[in-house]
C-alpha positions in Angstrom: 19.4 -8.6 -9.8 15.6 -8.1 -9.7 15.4 -10.0 -6.4 18.3 -8.0 -4.9 16.7 -4.7 -5.9 13.3 -5.7 -4.5 14.9 -6.8 -1.3 16.9 -3.6 -0.6 14.2 -1.2 -1.7 11.5 -3.0 0.3 13.9 -3.2 3.3 14.8 0.5 3.0 11.1 1.4 3.0 10.5 -0.7 6.1 13.5 0.6 7.9 12.5 4.2 7.2 9.0 3.5 8.5 10.5 1.8 11.6 12.7 4.8 12.3 9.6 7.1 11.9 7.7 5.0 14.4 10.6 4.9 16.9 11.7 8.6 16.7 8.3 10.3 16.6 5.2 10.2 18.7 3.0 9.2 15.7 0.7 6.3 16.3 1.0 3.3 13.9 -2.4 4.0 12.4 -1.4 7.5 11.5 1.9 6.3 10.0 -0.1 3.8 7.8 -2.3 6.6 6.6 0.7 8.7 5.9 2.2 5.9 3.8 -0.9 5.4 1.7 -1.2 9.1 1.1 2.5 9.4 0.2 2.2 6.5 -2.2 -0.8 8.3 -3.8 1.0 11.6 -4.2 4.1 9.9 -5.6 1.9 8.0 -8.0 0.2 11.2 -9.1 3.6 12.8 -9.7 4.8 9.8 -11.8 7.6 9.0 -9.4 6.3 5.8 -7.9 5.8 3.9 -11.1 9.5 4.3 -11.9 10.4 2.9 -8.5 8.1 -0.1 -9.2 9.8 -0.6 -12.5 13.1 -0.7 -10.7 12.3 -2.7 -7.6 9.2 -4.7 -8.5 7.5 -6.2 -5.5 9.9 -4.4 -3.1 8.1 -1.2 -4.0 4.6 -2.5 -4.9 3.9 -4.6 -1.8 4.3 -2.0 1.1 1.6 0.5 1.9 3.2 3.0 -0.4 2.3 0.6 -3.3 -1.3 0.4 -2.0 -1.6 4.2 -2.3 -0.2 4.1 -5.8 -2.7 1.4 -6.7 -5.6 3.5 -5.4 -4.3 6.5 -7.5 -4.0 4.4 -10.7 -7.6 3.1 -10.2 -9.0 6.5 -9.5 -7.2 8.1 -12.5 -8.5 5.4 -14.8 -12.1 5.6 -13.6 -12.1 9.4 -13.8 -10.8 9.3 -17.4 -13.6 6.8 -18.3 -16.5 8.0 -16.2 -15.8 11.5 -15.1 -16.1 12.9 -11.6 -18.0 9.8 -10.2 -14.9 7.8 -11.0 -13.3 9.3 -7.9 -15.6 7.2 -5.7 -15.4 4.0 -7.7 -11.9 3.7 -9.1 -10.1 3.1 -5.8 -12.4 0.3 -4.9 -12.1 -1.5 -8.2 -8.4 -1.3 -8.3 -7.8 -2.5 -4.8 -10.7 -5.0 -4.3 -8.6 -8.1 -4.9 -5.9 -7.1 -2.4 -8.4 -6.1 0.2 -10.5 -9.3 -0.3 -7.4 -11.5 0.0 -6.4 -9.7 3.2 -9.8 -10.3 4.7 -10.1 -13.9 3.6 -6.5 -14.9 4.7 -7.0 -13.0 8.0 -10.2 -14.9 8.7 -8.6 -18.2 7.8 -5.6 -17.4 10.1 -8.0 -16.6 12.9 -9.7 -20.0 12.5 -6.3 -21.8 12.6 -4.7 -20.0 15.5 -7.7 -19.1 17.7 -6.8 -15.5 18.7 -7.7 -14.1 22.1 -8.4 -10.6 23.2 -5.6 -8.9 25.2 -6.5 -8.1 28.8 
């Protein structure tokens, strides 16, 4: 059942984002920023953690989950270090994911030899 919940919640998030991209004039970069900010707000309200408990990776992998991860890191750092934690917490909590994306993106570029569009 965990796999089914992850599949349909993750699919629903992706479908809603695709509808947003198709039906509005928002550029993809702005939609990505909107998703991260929405995940942060839902995390701050305590809503997103319940969704992750229900759907697992279906909720934590999309960009909404990245915003929630940033929120959790910032909250923890502010509780421990005060106001300066605002600047440090997000980096500490998301460093592994960002590093993995950069490393695997670089490896993929070595394997597939990308070319610039003309």
